[in-house]
C-alpha positions in Angstrom: -1.0 29.6 -24.9 -0.4 27.3 -22.0 -2.8 26.4 -19.2 -1.1 26.2 -15.9 -2.7 24.9 -12.7 -1.7 26.2 -9.3 -0.5 22.7 -8.5 2.0 22.6 -11.3 0.1 20.6 -13.9 0.4 22.3 -17.3 -1.1 21.7 -20.6 0.3 22.1 -24.1 -1.0 24.8 -26.5 -3.9 24.0 -28.8 -5.7 25.9 -31.5 -8.5 26.5 -28.9 -6.0 27.8 -26.4 -7.4 31.2 -25.7 -11.0 30.0 -25.2 -9.9 27.2 -23.0 -7.6 29.4 -20.9 -10.5 31.8 -20.3 -12.7 28.9 -19.3 -10.2 27.7 -16.8 -9.7 31.1 -15.2 -13.5 31.5 -14.8 -13.7 28.0 -13.3 -11.1 28.9 -10.7 -13.1 32.0 -9.9 -16.4 30.3 -9.3 -14.6 27.5 -7.4 -13.2 30.1 -4.9 -16.6 31.8 -4.5 -18.8 28.7 -4.3 -19.7 27.5 -0.8 -20.3 23.8 -1.7 -24.1 24.0 -1.8 -25.3 22.3 -5.0 -28.4 24.7 -5.0 -26.3 27.8 -4.5 -27.0 30.7 -6.9 -23.3 30.8 -8.0 -23.3 27.2 -9.1 -26.7 27.4 -10.7 -25.6 30.3 -12.8 -22.4 28.6 -13.7 -24.1 25.4 -14.9 -26.8 27.2 -16.9 -24.2 29.4 -18.7 -21.7 26.6 -19.3 -24.4 24.1 -20.4 -25.6 26.5 -23.0 -22.1 27.3 -24.2 -21.1 23.6 -24.4 -24.2 22.8 -26.5 -23.3 25.6 -28.9 -19.8 24.3 -28.9 -20.7 20.8 -29.9 -23.2 22.0 -32.5 -20.5 24.1 -34.1 -17.7 21.6 -33.9 -19.0 18.0 -33.6 -20.4 16.4 -36.8 -22.3 13.9 -34.7 -24.0 16.5 -32.5 -24.6 18.9 -35.4 -26.7 16.2 -36.9 -28.3 14.8 -33.8 -29.3 18.0 -32.1 -30.6 19.7 -35.2 -32.8 22.6 -34.1 -32.5 21.5 -30.4 -36.2 20.5 -30.0 -35.5 17.1 -28.5 -32.9 18.7 -26.1 -35.5 21.3 -25.0 -38.1 18.5 -24.4 -35.6 16.5 -22.4 -35.9 13.5 -24.7 -32.4 13.6 -26.2 -29.6 11.4 -24.8 -26.2 10.4 -25.8 -25.7 6.6 -25.3 -22.8 4.2 -25.5 -24.2 2.8 -28.7 -24.1 6.4 -30.2 -20.5 6.7 -29.3 -19.7 3.3 -30.9 -21.5 4.3 -34.1 -20.2 7.8 -34.2 -16.5 7.1 -33.7 -14.3 10.1 -34.3 -17.3 12.2 -35.6 -18.4 12.8 -32.0 -15.3 14.9 -31.4 -15.6 18.7 -31.2 -12.4 19.2 -33.0 -9.7 16.9 -34.3 -7.3 14.4 -32.7 -4.6 17.1 -33.1 -6.4 19.2 -30.6 -6.0 16.5 -27.9 -3.2 16.3 -25.4 -3.6 12.6 -25.2 -5.6 9.8 -26.9 -7.3 7.0 -25.1 -9.9 4.3 -26.0 -12.4 2.4 -23.9 -11.2 -1.0 -23.0 -14.1 -2.8 -24.7 -15.3 -4.4 -21.4 -18.8 -3.1 -21.9 -18.9 -2.9 -25.7 -16.7 -2.1 -28.8 -13.9 0.4 -28.0 -14.7 4.1 -28.6 -12.2 6.9 -29.0 -11.7 9.1 -25.9 -9.1 11.8 -26.6 -8.7 14.6 -24.0 -7.7 18.2 -24.6 -5.3 20.0 -22.3 -8.2 21.8 -20.7 -10.1 18.5 -20.1 -7.1 16.9 -18.5 -6.5 19.8 -16.1 -10.2 20.3 -15.2 -10.9 16.6 -14.8 -7.9 15.9 -12.6 -8.6 18.8 -10.4 -11.3 17.1 -8.3 -9.0 14.2 -7.6 -6.2 16.5 -6.7 -8.2 18.4 -4.1 -9.3 15.0 -2.6 -5.6 13.9 -2.4 -4.5 17.1 -0.7 -7.2 16.5 1.9 -6.1 12.9 2.3 -2.4 13.9 2.8 -3.3 16.6 5.3 -5.4 14.2 7.3 -3.6 10.9 7.1 0.0 11.8 6.2 0.7 15.1 7.8 4.3 16.3 7.1 5.0 13.1 5.1 5.7 12.4 1.4 4.3 8.9 1.0 5.4 6.9 -2.1 2.6 5.9 -4.4 2.0 2.8 -6.6 -0.5 3.0 -9.4 -1.7 -0.6 -10.2 -3.7 -0.4 -13.4 -3.4 -0.7 -17.2 -1.6 2.1 -19.0 -1.8 1.6 -22.8 -4.7 3.5 -24.3 -6.1 4.0 -20.8 -6.2 7.0 -18.6 -5.8 5.3 -15.2 -2.1 5.6 -14.8 -1.8 9.1 -16.3 -4.5 10.6 -14.1 -3.1 9.3 -10.8 0.5 9.8 -11.9 -0.2 13.5 -12.7 -2.1 13.9 -9.4 0.8 12.3 -7.5 3.3 14.6 -9.2 1.1 17.7 -8.5 1.2 16.7 -4.8 5.0 16.5 -4.8 4.9 12.7 -4.4 7.0 10.0 -6.1 5.2 7.2 -7.8 5.6 3.9 -9.7 3.3 2.4 -12.3 2.8 -1.3 -11.8 0.4 -3.5 -13.6 0.7 -7.0 -12.2 -1.3 -8.5 -15.2 1.3 -7.1 -17.6 3.7 -9.8 -18.9 6.6 -7.4 -18.2 5.6 -7.1 -14.6 3.7 -9.9 -13.0 2.7 -10.3 -9.4 6.1 -11.4 -8.1 7.9 -8.2 -9.4 4.9 -6.0 -8.3 5.0 -7.3 -4.7 8.8 -7.1 -4.5 8.7 -3.4 -5.5 5.8 -2.6 -3.2 8.1 -3.9 -0.4 11.4 -2.5 -1.5 10.1 0.9 -2.3 8.2 1.1 1.0 5.0 2.1 -0.9 2.4 3.7 1.4 -0.4 4.5 -1.0 -1.8 2.1 -3.6 -4.3 3.0 -6.3 -6.0 0.0 -7.8 -9.3 -1.9 -8.5 -11.1 -3.4 -5.5 -10.4 -6.9 -6.7 -6.7 -6.1 -6.8 -6.6 -5.4 -3.0 -7.7 -9.0 -2.4 -5.5 -10.4 -5.2 -2.4 -8.8 -3.7 -3.1 -10.3 -0.3 -3.8 -13.7 -1.9 -0.5 -13.7 -3.8 1.4 -12.6 -0.7 -0.1 -15.4 1.4 0.6 -18.0 -1.3 4.3 -16.9 -1.1 4.2 -17.3 2.7 4.3 -13.6 3.4 2.1 -11.5 5.6 0.4 -8.3 4.1 0.9 -6.7 7.5 4.7 -6.7 6.9 4.3 -4.2 4.0 4.2 -0.5 4.5 0.9 0.1 2.7 -1.3 2.4 4.7 -3.9 3.6 2.2 -5.7 1.8 -0.7 -7.7 4.0 -3.1 -10.0 1.8 -5.1 -11.8 2.4 -8.4 -13.2 0.7 -11.4 -15.7 -1.6 -9.8 -18.4 -1.6 -7.1 -16.8 -0.8 -3.8 -19.1 -1.3 -0.8 -18.6 -0.5 2.8 -18.6 -4.3 3.7 -16.0 -4.9 1.0 -13.7 -2.2 2.4 -14.2 -3.4 6.0 -13.3 -6.9 5.0 -10.3 -5.8 3.0 -8.9 -4.0 6.0 -8.9 -7.2 7.9 -6.4 -8.6 5.3 -4.3 -5.4 5.5 -3.9 -4.5 9.2 -2.9 -0.8 9.5 -4.2 0.1 6.1 -7.3 2.1 5.2 -9.3 1.1 2.2 -11.3 4.0 0.6 -12.8 5.1 -2.7 -10.3 6.7 -5.2 -12.4 7.9 -8.1 -15.6 7.2 -10.0 -15.7 7.9 -13.7 -15.0 6.4 -17.1 -12.9 6.8 -20.2 -15.8 8.6 -21.9 -16.9 10.8 -19.0 -13.6 11.3 -17.2 -13.5 11.9 -13.4 -17.1 12.4 -12.3 -16.4 12.0 -8.6 -13.3 11.9 -6.3 -12.8 9.7 -3.3 -12.5 11.8 -0.1 -10.9 10.7 3.2 -14.3 10.6 4.9 -15.0 7.4 2.9 -17.3 9.0 0.3 -17.1 9.6 -3.4 -18.0 13.3 -4.0 -19.2 14.8 -7.2 -17.2 17.2 -9.2 -20.2 19.6 -9.2 -18.5 22.3 -11.3 -17.6 20.0 -14.1 -21.0 18.3 -14.8 -24.7 18.9 -14.8 -26.1 15.7 -13.4 -29.5 14.0 -13.7 -31.0 10.8 -12.4 -33.4 8.9 -14.7 -35.2 5.6 -14.7 -33.0 3.2 -16.6 -36.0 1.5 -18.3 -37.9 4.6 -19.4 -35.4 7.4 -19.4 -37.8 9.5 -17.4 -36.6 11.6 -14.5 -36.2 9.6 -11.3 -38.4 10.9 -8.5 -35.9 10.1 -5.7 -32.2 10.1 -5.0 -31.5 6.9 -7.0 -31.4 6.2 -10.7 -29.2 5.9 -13.7 -26.7 8.7 -13.8 -26.9 11.1 -16.8 -24.2 13.8 -17.2 -23.6 16.8 -19.4 -20.0 17.7 -19.4 -19.5 21.5 -19.0 -15.9 21.7 -20.3 -15.6 22.9 -24.0 -12.9 20.4 -24.9 -12.3 18.0 -27.6 -15.1 15.5 -26.5 -17.8 17.0 -24.3 -20.9 14.8 -24.1 -24.4 16.0 -23.8 -26.9 14.2 -21.6 -24.7 11.1 -21.6 -26.3 8.0 -20.1 -23.6 6.3 -18.1 -25.5 3.1 -17.6 -24.6 3.2 -13.9 -27.1 3.2 -11.1 -26.1 5.7 -8.4 -27.5 7.3 -5.3 -26.8 10.9 -4.6 -26.9 12.1 -1.0 -28.1 15.4 0.3 -25.8 18.3 1.0 -25.5 19.8 4.4 -23.6 22.9 5.5 -20.0 22.0 6.3 -19.8 19.1 3.9 -16.7 18.7 1.8 -17.2 20.1 -1.7 -19.6 17.9 -3.7 -22.5 15.7 -2.7 -21.8 12.1 -1.7 -22.2 9.6 -4.6 -22.8 5.9 -4.1 -22.3 3.7 -7.2 -24.8 0.8 -7.1 -23.4 -0.9 -10.2 -24.3 -1.1 -13.8 -28.0 -1.1 -14.5 -27.6 -4.3 -16.5 -25.8 -5.9 -13.5 -29.0 -6.0 -11.5 -29.8 -9.6 -10.6 -33.5 -10.6 -10.6 -34.8 -13.1 -8.0 -38.1 -14.9 -8.1 -39.1 -13.6 -4.7 -36.8 -10.6 -4.1 -37.1 -9.1 -7.5 -34.2 -7.0 -8.9 -31.2 -6.5 -6.6 -28.3 -4.1 -7.4 -24.7 -5.2 -7.4 -24.0 -3.0 -4.5 -26.7 -4.5 -2.3 -25.8 -8.0 -3.2 -22.1 -7.5 -2.4 -23.0 -5.7 0.9 -25.1 -8.8 1.9 -22.6 -11.4 0.7 -19.7 -9.9 2.7 -21.6 -8.9 5.8 -19.6 -9.8 8.8 -17.0 -11.8 6.9 -13.3 -11.3 7.9 -10.1 -12.1 5.9 -12.2 -13.1 2.9 -10.0 -13.3 -0.2 -12.9 -13.4 -2.7 -16.4 -14.6 -3.3 -18.6 -15.8 -6.1 -22.4 -16.3 -6.2 -23.8 -19.3 -8.0 -27.5 -19.2 -8.8 -29.6 -22.3 -9.4 -33.3 -23.1 -9.7 -34.7 -24.3 -6.3 -37.3 -27.0 -6.2 -40.7 -25.5 -6.6 -42.7 -25.1 -3.4 -46.4 -25.4 -3.9 -45.8 -24.9 -7.6 -44.0 -21.6 -7.1 -40.5 -21.2 -8.6 -37.7 -20.2 -6.3 -33.9 -19.6 -6.3 -31.0 -21.4 -4.7 -28.1 -19.0 -4.0 -24.7 -20.7 -3.3 -22.2 -18.3 -1.8 -18.7 -19.6 -2.6 -16.1 -18.0 -0.3 -12.3 -18.2 0.0 -10.7 -17.3 3.2 -7.1 -16.4 4.1 -7.1 -18.7 7.1 -8.5 -22.3 7.7 -12.2 -22.4 7.4 -13.9 -20.6 10.3 -16.9 -22.0 12.1 -20.2 -21.7 10.3 -21.3 -19.0 12.6 -18.7 -16.8 11.0 -21.0 -16.3 8.0 -24.4 -16.3 9.7 -24.9 -12.6 9.2 -24.2 -12.9 5.4 -26.7 -15.8 5.1 -29.3 -13.8 7.0 -28.8 -10.7 4.9 -28.8 -12.6 1.6 -32.0 -14.5 2.5 -33.8 -11.3 3.4 -32.6 -9.4 0.4 -33.2 -12.1 -2.3 -35.8 -14.4 -0.9 -33.7 -17.3 -2.1 -32.5 -20.4 -0.2 -28.9 -19.6 0.7 -26.0 -22.0 1.2 -22.3 -21.4 1.8 -19.4 -23.3 0.3 -15.9 -22.6 1.6 -13.4 -23.3 -1.1 -9.6 -23.4 -1.4 -9.7 -21.2 -4.5 -12.3 -19.7 -6.8 -12.3 -20.0 -10.6 -10.1 -17.5 -12.4 -12.7 -15.1 -13.5 -13.8 -14.4 -9.9 -10.5 -12.5 -9.5 -10.7 -10.5 -12.7 -13.2 -7.8 -11.5 -13.0 -4.7 -13.6 -11.4 -6.5 -16.5 -14.6 -8.3 -17.3 -17.3 -6.5 -15.3 -18.5 -7.0 -11.7 -21.3 -9.3 -12.7 -19.3 -11.5 -15.1 -16.7 -12.0 -12.4 -18.9 -12.7 -9.5 -22.2 -14.1 -10.7 -22.7 -17.6 -12.2 -26.3 -17.9 -13.2 -27.3 -21.5 -14.0 -31.0 -20.9 -13.7 -33.3 -21.7 -16.5 -35.7 -19.2 -18.2 -35.6 -15.5 -18.4 -35.2 -13.2 -15.4 
């Protein structure tokens, strides 16, 4: 049996084909009936039924969950979680089926720990991509009416879903695309930039750091980013703040920079980037919770570590999976686009602790560091111990910044200094540099914190 999406994406048969096709048909039905309200009766009923079904599914088909869930007592008490460490230890035994049931096999990159297997069934591919597809159709209608913009997908391909997801979505929208990975030895920046120009690429999908890196390489070659035809960047894979996107648009005149997707190899496409500048949850694909990252107890507000239960009975659904990401989920209002707005604040372990300001999220630190800056090609924060005042320890924060133009007057970064001082309680200095060390440009390849924070302070924080 073949799953066919109305957009033309199709999935190959599997031994679970009939069950998965029935699931997909019911998903389409509730999607058409649902009004977007996350507390609507239709959505609540869907989630309750699908969560129960997927728990039964993994109990029956996954050796890992059959052992871990047992009689379900911990799940009923709300004390059971699936963690990244569990996935590393479980390996293929977490699968609810075999690798032969998958349409495609991926692995995590190993950036945040040892690689774990992430195969996806035909149903999982179709359902996960659907949220991104709907966002793209909205983007095309709003920003490219009557056009067929050519798309470049700049990201790793081997064992990684990045290129496949956005290639499939581009095809489903009737758009041509090219996959370019500048860090590949077969491509490189010179070839990638040549093709962006020659192919008149209008839409680029990439990591936030890549937006800056492309501009930097063009300027080094004596070329102006404004001369390219790029009109839309869709970014993913790292923290992407409003201040980052505003600054990036000063390097790429005429181009919009917006969120593309939030998710992971393990949990797939949790939220899609809409043209209103927000990530919006795929409400029909996940039951979402917010917990305190230290205790695992429910978070009382709109911010916490994101925990997801995947509602699709595919080859690797995860139950109460702790993503390790701090997020803020916005309220829903009538007339909103489907799905509540999601702001990714960074990995929980990427919080930076200051002697006065306490823990600060990656998102807030980047918002402050880039506040008011224009044509900034990159930044790095160096932390040192400040001389003790009245015996009280403090922090010195050195903001190292690279600009596309000759160094502007100090007043150019006055807002950033003020915001950083208020946020962290540290003494703040700015250094304008001709270039940053190599890791500052690596972003998602090594994690936001590893790329941007150099902590030379002594003692634990």
